[in-house]
C-alpha positions in Angstrom: -73.0 62.5 -15.4 -72.6 60.6 -12.2 -73.0 56.8 -12.1 -76.4 57.2 -10.4 -77.6 59.4 -13.3 -76.4 56.9 -15.9 -78.5 54.3 -14.0 -81.4 56.7 -14.0 -81.1 57.3 -17.8 -80.8 53.5 -18.4 -83.9 52.9 -16.1 -86.1 55.3 -18.1 -84.9 53.9 -21.5 -85.5 50.3 -20.2 -89.1 51.3 -19.4 -89.6 52.8 -22.9 -88.4 49.5 -24.4 -90.4 47.1 -22.1 -93.6 48.9 -22.7 -93.7 47.3 -26.2 -93.5 43.7 -24.8 -97.2 43.9 -23.8 -96.5 43.0 -20.2 -98.7 44.9 -17.6 -97.2 48.4 -17.2 -97.7 48.3 -13.4 -95.4 45.3 -13.1 -92.9 46.8 -15.4 -92.6 49.9 -13.3 -92.4 48.0 -10.0 -90.1 45.4 -11.5 -87.7 48.0 -12.8 -87.7 49.7 -9.4 -86.7 46.5 -7.7 -84.1 45.5 -10.4 -82.3 48.9 -10.4 -82.2 49.0 -6.6 -80.6 45.6 -6.5 -78.2 46.7 -9.4 -77.3 49.9 -7.4 -76.5 47.7 -4.3 -74.3 45.4 -6.4 -72.3 48.2 -7.9 -71.8 49.9 -4.5 -70.8 46.6 -2.8 -68.5 45.2 -5.6 -67.3 48.3 -7.5 -67.5 50.8 -4.7 -69.7 53.0 -6.9 -72.0 55.1 -4.7 -75.6 55.5 -6.1 -77.5 56.6 -3.0 -80.1 53.8 -3.4 -80.5 50.7 -1.3 -83.4 48.6 0.0 -84.0 51.0 2.9 -84.4 53.8 0.6 -86.8 51.9 -1.8 -88.9 50.8 1.1 -90.1 54.4 1.4 -92.4 53.4 -1.3 -94.7 51.8 1.3 -95.1 55.2 3.1 -95.7 57.0 -0.1 -98.4 54.6 -1.3 -100.0 54.8 2.1 -100.1 58.5 2.0 -101.8 58.2 -1.4 -104.4 55.8 -0.1 -105.1 58.2 2.9 -105.7 61.1 0.4 -109.3 61.9 0.4 -109.0 63.4 -3.1 -108.4 59.9 -4.5 -111.7 58.7 -3.1 -113.3 60.7 -6.0 -111.7 58.3 -8.5 -113.9 55.2 -8.1 -117.0 57.3 -7.6 -116.4 59.2 -10.9 -115.8 55.9 -12.6 -118.9 54.4 -11.1 -120.9 57.4 -12.2 -119.7 57.3 -15.7 -120.3 53.5 -16.2 -123.8 53.8 -14.7 -124.7 56.6 -17.2 -123.3 54.6 -20.0 -125.9 51.9 -19.3 -128.8 54.1 -18.4 -129.9 55.0 -21.9 -129.6 58.8 -21.3 -127.0 59.2 -24.1 -129.2 57.2 -26.6 -132.1 59.5 -25.9 -130.0 62.6 -26.3 -128.6 61.4 -29.7 -132.0 60.5 -31.1 -133.5 63.9 -30.0 -130.6 66.1 -31.1 -130.2 64.3 -34.4 -133.9 65.0 -35.2 -133.2 68.7 -34.9 -129.8 69.0 -36.5 -130.1 66.3 -39.1 -131.3 68.7 -41.8 -128.1 70.8 -41.3 -125.0 69.9 -43.4 -122.8 68.0 -41.0 -125.6 68.0 -38.5 -125.3 64.3 -37.5 -121.5 64.8 -36.8 -122.4 68.0 -34.8 -124.9 65.9 -32.9 -122.2 63.3 -32.1 -120.0 66.2 -30.9 -122.5 67.7 -28.7 -123.4 64.4 -27.1 -119.7 63.6 -26.7 -119.2 67.0 -24.8 -122.2 66.2 -22.5 -120.8 62.6 -21.9 -117.4 64.1 -21.1 -119.0 66.4 -18.5 -120.8 63.4 -16.9 -118.6 60.5 -17.3 -114.9 61.3 -18.0 -114.2 57.7 -19.2 -112.7 57.6 -22.7 -113.5 54.1 -23.4 -117.1 54.3 -22.5 -117.6 57.6 -24.5 -115.9 56.2 -27.7 -117.6 52.9 -27.7 -121.0 54.5 -27.0 -120.6 57.2 -29.7 -119.4 54.5 -32.1 -122.4 52.2 -31.5 -125.0 55.0 -31.6 -123.6 57.7 -33.9 -121.3 56.0 -36.4 -123.9 53.7 -38.1 -126.3 56.7 -38.5 -123.7 58.8 -40.2 -122.7 56.0 -42.5 -126.4 55.4 -43.4 -126.7 59.0 -44.4 -123.5 58.7 -46.7 -121.0 60.6 -44.5 -117.4 60.3 -45.4 -116.1 57.4 -43.5 -112.9 59.2 -42.5 -114.9 62.2 -41.2 -117.3 60.0 -39.2 -114.6 57.9 -37.7 -112.4 60.9 -36.8 -115.3 62.8 -35.2 -116.2 59.8 -32.9 -112.5 59.3 -31.9 -111.8 62.9 -31.3 -114.9 63.8 -29.4 -114.6 60.7 -27.2 -111.3 62.0 -26.0 -112.8 65.1 -24.6 -113.6 63.2 -21.4 -110.0 63.2 -20.5 -110.0 67.0 -20.3 -113.5 68.3 -19.5 -114.3 67.9 -15.7 -115.0 65.6 -13.9 -111.9 63.9 -15.4 -110.2 61.1 -13.6 -106.9 62.3 -15.2 -107.3 65.7 -13.7 -107.9 64.0 -10.3 -104.6 62.1 -10.7 -102.7 65.1 -11.8 -104.0 67.2 -8.9 -102.7 64.5 -6.5 -99.3 64.3 -8.2 -99.0 68.1 -8.4 -100.3 68.7 -4.9 -102.8 71.2 -6.1 -106.5 71.8 -5.7 -108.7 69.6 -7.8 -111.3 72.3 -7.9 -108.8 74.8 -9.4 -107.8 72.2 -12.0 -111.4 71.4 -12.9 -112.2 75.1 -13.3 -109.0 75.7 -15.3 -109.8 72.8 -17.7 -113.4 73.7 -18.4 -113.1 76.6 -20.8 -110.3 74.9 -22.8 -112.3 71.8 -23.1 -115.4 73.6 -24.2 -113.1 75.5 -26.7 -111.9 72.4 -28.3 -115.4 71.0 -28.7 -116.4 74.3 -30.3 -113.5 74.0 -32.7 -114.6 70.5 -33.6 -118.0 71.8 -34.5 -116.6 74.6 -36.5 -114.4 72.2 -38.5 -117.5 70.0 -39.2 -119.5 73.0 -40.4 -116.8 74.1 -42.7 -116.6 70.6 -44.2 -120.3 70.6 -44.7 -120.1 74.0 -46.4 -117.0 73.4 -48.5 -117.4 69.6 -49.2 -121.2 68.9 -48.8 -120.8 65.4 -50.3 -118.6 64.4 -47.2 -121.2 65.7 -44.5 -124.7 65.8 -46.3 -127.9 66.9 -44.7 -130.2 64.0 -43.7 -133.9 63.7 -44.2 -136.0 62.7 -41.2 -139.2 63.5 -39.4 -140.3 67.1 -39.5 -139.3 69.4 -36.7 -142.2 70.2 -34.5 -142.9 71.1 -30.8 -142.9 67.4 -29.9 -139.2 67.1 -31.2 -138.2 70.1 -29.2 -140.0 68.7 -26.1 -138.2 65.3 -26.5 -134.8 67.2 -26.7 -135.6 69.0 -23.6 -136.6 65.8 -21.7 -133.4 64.3 -22.8 -131.1 67.2 -21.9 -132.5 67.8 -18.4 -131.1 64.7 -16.7 -127.6 65.3 -18.0 -127.8 69.0 -17.3 -129.0 68.1 -13.7 -126.0 65.8 -13.1 -123.5 68.3 -14.6 -124.9 71.0 -12.3 -124.9 68.7 -9.3 -121.3 67.7 -9.7 -119.5 70.8 -11.3 -121.9 73.3 -9.8 -121.3 72.1 -6.3 -117.6 72.4 -6.8 -117.4 75.7 -8.6 -119.8 77.4 -6.1 -117.9 76.1 -3.1 -120.8 74.0 -1.9 -118.8 70.7 -1.9 -115.3 69.3 -2.3 -114.5 67.3 -5.4 -114.7 64.1 -3.3 -118.1 65.1 -1.9 -119.2 66.1 -5.5 -118.1 62.7 -6.7 -120.5 61.2 -4.1 -123.3 63.5 -5.2 -122.6 62.5 -8.9 -122.7 58.7 -8.0 -125.9 59.1 -6.1 -127.4 61.3 -9.0 -126.4 58.7 -11.6 -128.1 56.0 -9.5 -131.3 58.2 -9.3 -131.3 58.9 -13.1 -130.8 55.2 -13.9 -133.8 54.3 -11.7 -136.0 57.0 -13.1 -135.1 55.9 -16.6 -136.1 52.3 -15.6 -132.6 50.9 -16.5 -131.5 50.0 -13.0 -131.7 46.4 -12.1 -129.6 44.0 -10.1 -127.8 42.5 -13.1 -126.8 46.0 -14.4 -125.8 47.2 -11.0 -123.6 44.2 -10.4 -121.8 44.7 -13.8 -121.2 48.4 -13.1 -119.7 47.6 -9.7 -117.4 44.9 -11.1 -116.2 47.2 -13.9 -115.6 50.1 -11.4 -113.6 47.7 -9.3 -111.5 46.5 -12.3 -110.8 50.0 -13.6 -110.0 51.4 -10.1 -107.7 48.5 -9.4 -105.9 49.0 -12.7 -105.3 52.7 -12.0 -104.0 52.0 -8.5 -101.8 49.2 -9.5 -100.1 51.5 -12.1 -100.0 54.2 -9.3 -98.2 51.7 -7.0 -95.7 50.8 -9.7 -95.2 54.3 -10.7 -94.6 55.4 -7.1 -91.8 52.9 -6.7 -90.3 53.7 -10.1 -90.3 57.5 -9.5 -88.8 57.1 -6.0 -85.9 55.0 -7.3 -85.4 57.2 -10.4 -85.3 60.3 -8.1 -82.8 58.6 -5.7 -80.5 57.8 -8.6 -80.5 61.5 -9.5 -83.0 61.4 -12.4 -84.7 64.7 -11.2 -81.5 66.6 -11.3 -80.6 65.2 -14.7 -83.8 66.3 -16.2 -83.7 69.7 -14.5 -80.1 70.3 -15.8 -81.1 69.1 -19.3 -84.1 71.4 -19.5 -82.4 74.4 -18.0 -79.4 73.9 -20.1 -81.5 74.3 -23.3 -80.7 77.4 -25.3 -84.2 78.9 -24.7 -86.0 81.2 -22.3 -88.8 80.0 -20.1 -91.5 79.7 -22.8 -89.0 77.8 -25.0 -88.4 75.2 -22.3 -92.3 74.8 -21.8 -92.6 74.2 -25.5 -89.8 71.6 -25.5 -91.6 69.8 -22.6 -94.9 69.8 -24.5 -93.2 68.6 -27.7 -91.5 65.8 -25.8 -94.8 64.8 -24.2 -96.6 64.9 -27.6 -93.8 62.4 -29.0 -94.0 60.2 -25.9 -97.8 60.1 -26.3 -97.2 58.1 -29.5 -95.8 55.2 -27.3 -97.0 55.7 -23.8 -100.4 55.8 -22.0 -101.7 59.0 -20.3 -101.4 57.2 -16.9 -97.6 56.5 -17.2 -97.1 60.1 -18.6 -99.1 61.7 -15.7 -97.5 59.6 -13.0 -93.9 59.6 -14.2 -93.2 62.6 -16.5 -95.4 65.3 -15.0 -93.9 65.1 -11.4 -90.4 65.0 -13.0 -90.9 68.3 -15.0 -93.1 70.2 -12.5 -90.3 71.4 -10.3 -88.6 73.0 -13.4 -91.9 74.7 -14.3 -92.4 76.0 -10.8 -88.9 77.3 -10.7 -89.5 79.3 -13.9 -92.4 81.0 -12.2 -95.2 79.7 -14.5 -98.7 79.2 -13.1 -99.1 75.4 -12.2 -102.7 75.2 -13.1 -102.0 76.6 -16.6 -99.1 74.3 -17.2 -101.1 71.2 -16.0 -104.0 72.0 -18.3 -101.5 72.5 -21.2 -100.0 69.1 -20.3 -103.5 67.5 -20.2 -104.4 68.9 -23.7 -101.2 67.5 -24.9 -101.9 64.1 -23.4 -105.4 64.2 -25.0 -103.7 63.8 -28.4 -102.0 60.5 -27.2 -105.4 58.9 -27.5 -105.4 59.7 -31.3 -101.8 59.1 -32.3 -100.6 55.7 -33.4 -99.3 53.2 -32.5 -100.8 53.5 -28.9 -103.9 55.5 -29.8 -106.4 53.9 -27.4 -109.4 55.8 -28.9 -108.5 54.3 -32.3 -108.5 50.8 -30.9 -111.8 51.3 -28.9 -113.5 52.4 -32.2 -111.9 49.6 -34.2 -113.3 47.0 -31.8 -116.9 48.0 -32.4 -116.8 49.7 -35.8 -119.1 48.4 -38.6 -117.6 46.8 -41.8 -115.8 49.2 -44.0 -114.1 51.1 -41.1 -110.6 49.9 -40.9 -107.6 51.1 -39.0 -106.2 53.0 -41.9 -109.5 54.9 -42.4 -109.6 55.8 -38.7 -105.8 56.9 -38.8 -106.6 59.3 -41.8 -109.8 60.5 -40.1 -108.1 61.6 -36.9 -105.3 63.7 -38.6 -107.4 66.9 -38.9 -108.6 66.6 -35.3 -105.0 66.2 -34.1 -104.2 69.4 -35.9 -107.1 71.1 -34.3 -106.0 70.0 -30.8 -102.5 71.3 -31.5 -104.0 74.6 -32.6 -106.1 74.7 -29.4 -102.8 73.9 -27.5 -101.2 76.9 -29.1 -104.2 79.1 -28.2 -104.0 78.0 -24.5 -100.3 78.6 -24.5 -100.6 82.2 -25.8 -103.9 83.0 -23.9 -103.1 82.0 -20.3 -106.3 83.7 -19.0 -108.4 81.0 -20.8 -107.2 78.7 -18.0 -106.7 81.0 -15.0 -109.8 83.2 -15.2 -112.3 80.8 -13.7 -110.0 79.7 -10.9 -109.2 83.3 -10.1 -113.0 84.0 -9.6 -113.0 81.5 -6.8 -110.8 83.7 -4.6 -112.5 87.0 -5.1 
């Protein structure tokens, strides 16, 4: 390896170590970019070791960040965050849970299935993992425990279903991925829709099997009798969420609006629904605006640091190093893809999805493109793989979101054991998508007919 490539390898390993210090990731990324630029200059000046990186090269970060800020696709990010937070506080999810639980409660595992259905609807309207997991924890977990559900099953269901928001559109992760991969957000949204729905269906099938084979873990609940009033309450609860899903995703899929325009439609629709639900007031609106600002600022701070980090890593020869390492593996194209996914799965134990999206994905995408694979298919595979990072210790954010609001008796060990079957289900879903490419490419192909 060249001296620059040794520096690139050292830079990446330093990032892996510094992540565990608890220091903000944005500053770690930016700080490493500055440090390794200075180190490269010192090596070239004192030891005459050419690295190809100096301050003039690293200053290109400004142009790259400016290009990102001028990208209209990124405007969708804060609006989708705003939409999700507003719905979180509007009471729509609570009404859905109560109405659906009344109908499905008498079924073995019915309450867990109810939480799964509500989680899928939340994923299709919010796309925010923290909001979904916390809301499902507060609304669904106590009800399941009161009805003597197995603690591991209840906790695992809430965690796993909450992570669907990272995959089912509109997902802020997919927006970032589309920007990094220079692809259409609409194509990525359409490509991820069926895999996300498939995973939700697999969760429901697993819960039904548990209720059938181990009824003591997911017993039927007794509640009010099912009548026309219960059905009408469910219809009234579903219509607002369905309206928002149709307004956002329908306008994209039918070519009526770009993803950025659809995000504006979704934000306006969420405001309207909150007002109709009599949940909109100045205090709540102010809280949503502040939280949207904080979340967006966090994402863009990491984006700034990752841009500088990736630029310096590329200048030192990191791209060529990774490309040679992947192409040098004793496998054909499919084997290389599997190696990338396996490495991503392992990195997900330690790194957040934002770092993996902004750093790892752009580094491996040229290799994938060179092998002739469909970029939408690979990106969805990568997204499903990243979804598991929310459930795997020690940096499983869904686990810590749940632990922060879980009732007594639900400790971290219980949650860890509860998510294991759902991690296996996600890996099985990943295998299905890998072997059935049409599951991803079918919907995007319809847009060009």
